[in-house]
C-alpha positions in Angstrom: 0.1 -0.2 -0.1 1.5 3.5 -1.3 0.9 6.7 0.3 1.1 9.7 -1.1 4.0 11.7 0.4 2.7 15.3 2.1 4.1 18.7 1.5 5.5 20.1 4.3 2.4 23.4 3.3 0.0 21.0 3.4 0.9 19.5 6.8 1.4 23.0 8.2 -2.2 23.8 7.1 -3.4 20.1 8.5 -1.8 21.5 11.9 -3.1 24.8 11.8 -6.5 23.4 10.9 -6.9 20.8 13.8 -5.0 24.1 16.0 -8.2 25.9 15.0 -10.7 23.5 15.2 -10.2 23.0 18.7 -9.7 26.9 19.2 -13.4 27.3 18.1 -15.0 24.3 19.9 -13.3 25.5 23.7 -14.6 28.8 22.8 -18.7 27.2 21.9 -18.2 25.1 24.6 -17.4 28.2 26.9 -20.4 30.9 25.4 -22.7 27.6 25.4 -22.0 26.9 29.3 -21.9 30.2 30.4 -24.9 31.2 28.3 -26.7 28.1 29.6 -26.4 29.1 33.6 -28.7 32.3 32.5 -31.9 29.9 31.9 -31.7 28.0 35.6 -31.6 31.8 36.6 -34.3 32.6 34.4 -36.4 30.1 36.1 -35.5 30.8 39.5 -37.0 34.4 38.5 -40.1 33.1 37.2 -40.6 30.7 40.5 -40.1 33.7 43.0 -43.2 35.5 44.0 -41.7 39.0 44.7 -39.2 39.2 41.8 -41.7 37.6 38.8 -43.6 40.9 39.3 -40.8 42.8 38.7 -39.9 40.3 35.7 -43.0 39.9 34.3 -43.5 38.6 31.2 -40.0 39.6 29.9 -38.2 36.1 30.4 -38.6 34.7 27.4 -37.4 37.8 25.8 -34.5 38.0 27.8 -33.8 34.2 27.4 -34.1 34.2 23.5 -31.6 36.9 23.4 -29.2 35.3 25.5 -29.4 32.9 22.9 -29.0 35.4 20.0 -25.9 36.7 21.4 -24.5 33.2 22.0 -25.3 32.1 18.2 -24.0 35.7 17.4 -20.5 35.3 19.6 -20.0 31.8 18.1 -20.5 32.7 14.5 -18.4 35.9 14.8 -15.5 33.5 17.0 -16.1 30.9 13.6 -15.5 33.8 11.1 -12.2 34.9 13.1 -10.8 31.3 12.7 -11.7 31.0 9.1 -10.1 34.4 8.4 -6.9 33.6 10.4 -6.7 29.7 8.8 -6.8 31.8 5.1 -4.5 34.1 5.8 -2.4 31.6 6.9 -2.8 29.6 3.9 -2.8 32.2 1.5 0.8 33.2 2.9 1.8 30.0 2.6 1.1 29.4 -0.8 2.9 32.9 -1.5 6.5 31.5 0.3 6.0 34.3 2.3 7.9 34.2 5.8 4.7 33.9 8.3 5.4 36.6 10.7 6.9 39.9 8.2 
């Protein structure tokens, strides 16, 4: 069984892709975990008689806003990771020094 030789550029891009996937998944996990803490807090406020008068029916809107902001943050971090990857890919294909 023969394998195709991997060029150093392809190996660098593969390693960078793996690193960026790890970074993106870590950022997304943190955003989702922090965002998921708002659900028990909102349910607690909704069940508390003194606090529910203050909150009213705004709990659903607050939860929807938190979810939307979490999705926007995840999308923004994904776009940043893609920009980093394509910048490094362009520099490698151009055969420039990466850090100049």
